[in-house]
Structures are given as C-alpha cells and as structure tokens.
VOBA-1610 file (N, C-alpha, C; in pm, whole numbers, padded with zeros to 5 digits, always signed):
BEGIN
Met-01921-00582-01052Met-01873-00668-01006Met-01841-00732-00891Thr-01806-00838-00849Thr-01759-00888-00705Thr-01652-00925-00682Tyr-01590-00884-00562Tyr-01458-00875-00517Tyr-01420-00952-00382Lys-01324-01020-00369Lys-01285-01085-00250Lys-01169-01013-00166Ala-01121-00969-00049Ala-01039-00875-00027Ala-00999-00985+00116Thr-00888-01012+00104Thr-00849-01102+00221Thr-00727-01006+00298Ile-00758-00968+00413Ile-00707-00822+00527Ile-00627-00924+00631Asp-00512-00862+00630Asp-00434-00934+00771Asp-00422-00789+00842Ile-00386-00815+00994Ile-00443-00705+01072Ile-00340-00747+01197Leu-00227-00690+01192Leu-00113-00733+01323Leu-00079-00611+01396His-00031-00648+01516His+00036-00503+01617His+00137-00504+01558Arg+00166-00342+01539Arg+00327-00291+01499Arg+00402-00361+01583Glu+00521-00384+01501Glu+00648-00478+01521Glu+00742-00399+01673Glu+00680-00241+01639Glu+00761-00216+01830Glu+00659-00223+01936Leu+00522-00247+01921Leu+00466-00321+01997Leu+00477-00424+02086Leu+00438-00435+02192Leu+00408-00589+02280Leu+00327-00623+02191Asp+00302-00807+02190Asp+00191-00871+02138Asp+00148-00930+02260Pro+00090-00894+02342Pro+00088-01023+02490Pro+00053-01134+02450Gln-00066-01184+02372Gln-00120-01300+02323Gln-00047-01405+02279Gly+00077-01324+02141Gly+00190-01392+02094Gly+00277-01436+02177Lys+00323-01332+02265Lys+00399-01367+02356Lys+00352-01519+02467Thr+00254-01506+02485Thr+00263-01597+02587Thr+00184-01733+02494Val+00144-01715+02363Val+00158-01820+02278Val+00322-01889+02271Gly+00385-01801+02265Gly+00530-01820+02222Gly+00601-01901+02310Asn+00587-01832+02462Asn+00617-01878+02566Asn+00580-02050+02607Asn+00472-02065+02570Asn+00429-02184+02611Asn+00415-02310+02508Leu+00490-02307+02382Leu+00483-02393+02274Leu+00599-02484+02317Lys+00703-02454+02422Lys+00782-02593+02464Lys+00695-02666+02543Asn+00605-02633+02615Asn+00532-02711+02688Asn+00421-02840+02627Ile+00451-02811+02451Ile+00366-02919+02373Ile+00508-02943+02298Asp+00627-02942+02339Asp+00729-02999+02258Asp+00790-02934+02143Ile+00734-02754+02144Ile+00774-02713+02035Ile+00876-02629+02020Leu+01045-02656+02007Leu+01122-02548+02035Leu+01194-02516+01931Gly+01256-02383+01979Gly+01354-02328+01862Gly+01278-02216+01784Val+01128-02177+01837Val+01059-02046+01827Val+01105-01949+01878Ser+01144-01803+01783Ser+01177-01731+01852Ser+01057-01602+01910Asp+00964-01598+01794Asp+00884-01504+01789Asp+00770-01547+01740Val+00630-01522+01811Val+00486-01518+01768Val+00408-01404+01763Arg+00382-01391+01682Arg+00275-01271+01642Arg+00108-01319+01602Ile+00021-01242+01702Ile-00121-01295+01697Ile-00200-01227+01632Gly-00250-01186+01525Gly-00342-01062+01487Gly-00469-01136+01405Lys-00555-01073+01355Lys-00691-01062+01274Lys-00686-01136+01095His-00742-01212+01096His-00713-01241+00927His-00904-01198+00927Val-00914-01126+00817Val-01050-01092+00743Val-01079-01110+00604Ile-01164-01190+00584Ile-01214-01175+00438Ile-01347-01147+00428Met-01327-01042+00331Met-01433-00910+00261Met-01468-00999+00119Thr-01605-00994+00113Thr-01681-01005-00002Thr-01746-00877-00031Leu-01736-00812-00153Leu-01754-00671-00151Leu-01818-00657-00303Asp-01918-00538-00356Asp-01948-00514-00514Asp-01888-00414-00497Ala-01854-00391-00652Ala-01764-00276-00700Ala-01772-00235-00812Ala-01794-00137-00873Ala-01738-00123-01007Ala-01620-00128-01100Ser-01503-00148-00991Ser-01396-00154-01082Ser-01315-00213-00951Ala-01199-00248-00959Ala-01106-00277-00860Ala-01058-00158-00778Asp-01050-00017-00890Asp-00981+00036-00814Asp-01091+00132-00676Glu-01236+00106-00725Glu-01315+00134-00624Glu-01325-00002-00538Ala-01302-00116-00558Ala-01309-00208-00425Ala-01194-00195-00323Glu-01089-00124-00408Glu-00979-00106-00326Glu-00961+00008-00203Gln-01040+00096-00273Gln-01063+00251-00148Gln-01137+00189-00043Lys-01283+00105-00118Lys-01358+00056-00018Lys-01288-00052+00098Val-01186-00113+00046Val-01125-00177+00149Val-01039-00114+00245Glu-00969-00026+00188Glu-00898+00081+00260Glu-00980+00150+00342Lys-01072+00241+00300Lys-01152+00288+00429Lys-01218+00194+00534Ala-01257+00097+00473Ala-01285-00019+00605Ala-01170-00039+00665Cys-01040-00057+00627Cys-00945-00095+00738Cys-00866+00046+00811Lys-00875+00151+00726Lys-00873+00281+00819Lys-00981+00330+00919Asp-01096+00303+00891Asp-01203+00351+00976Asp-01265+00278+01099Leu-01260+00094+01049Leu-01309+00041+01157Leu-01220-00084+01180Leu-01157-00185+01098Leu-01085-00298+01099Leu-00969-00262+01193Ala-00912-00173+01186Ala-00757-00183+01218Ala-00733-00053+01326Asn-00651-00050+01413Asn-00665+00040+01518Asn-00512+00085+01458Val-00537+00207+01387Val-00383+00211+01315Val-00262+00314+01342Ile-00313+00326+01487Ile-00204+00370+01594Ile-00115+00245+01632Met-00195+00172+01683Met-00115+00037+01713Met-00088-00079+01596Glu-00199-00066+01497Glu-00171-00214+01396Glu-00150-00167+01267Thr-00092-00252+01190Thr-00068-00253+01043Thr-00158-00340+01007Tyr-00178-00301+00889Tyr-00276-00394+00773Tyr-00204-00400+00658Lys-00237-00538+00596Lys-00211-00530+00432Lys-00307-00637+00369Tyr-00338-00588+00263Tyr-00464-00660+00183Tyr-00402-00716+00035Ser-00507-00789+00001Ser-00501-00821-00156Ser-00677-00840-00204Ile-00662-00766-00310Ile-00812-00808-00407Ile-00826-00870-00496Ala-00880-00985-00512Ala-00888-01026-00642Ala-01108-01043-00724Ala-01114-01039-00813Ala-01198-01043-00865Ala-01266-01169-00840Ile-01415-01200-00836Ile-01443-01349-00842Ile-01588-01340-00903
//
C-alpha cells in the first residue's frame, strides 16, 4: 500500500531561531505589525510503500530520527495517510 507522510521540523522552542528572528524583525518593513514570534522550519512530504500503517510509521520515524531532523536541536511531528 502507498502512504503519504507530511512532516514538520522546527528548532526546539528553547533555542534561538535566527532565520525566524530576522523575518520577525523585518515584518514591520512591509507594514505587518503585531507579530510577536516567527519560527521557520522544514516541511517534508514523503510518499512511501509499506505493508501496513504501522510499517509506514516506523519508516517515517526512522527517517526523522536518523536523517531529516537533528534531534538535539529540532523537534518533529508527522501525519501519515494511505493514498
């Protein structure tokens, strides 16, 4: 069966996000006011084959832990749907 995983990876809340800080500081330059925080991360969409939803989840979890996210500095969350 084929599955689609949607993965979001962000810097941990307690760590500085320099790219988000820069964007947040410059929003006022384009007349966007009242924004108190901006966090920028990665959005990954993965299509994979697996025998079951559990197997698909195991593959996505391994990809996140071992390749996609630096688990020391980043958090991730994902959703998986059969397609």
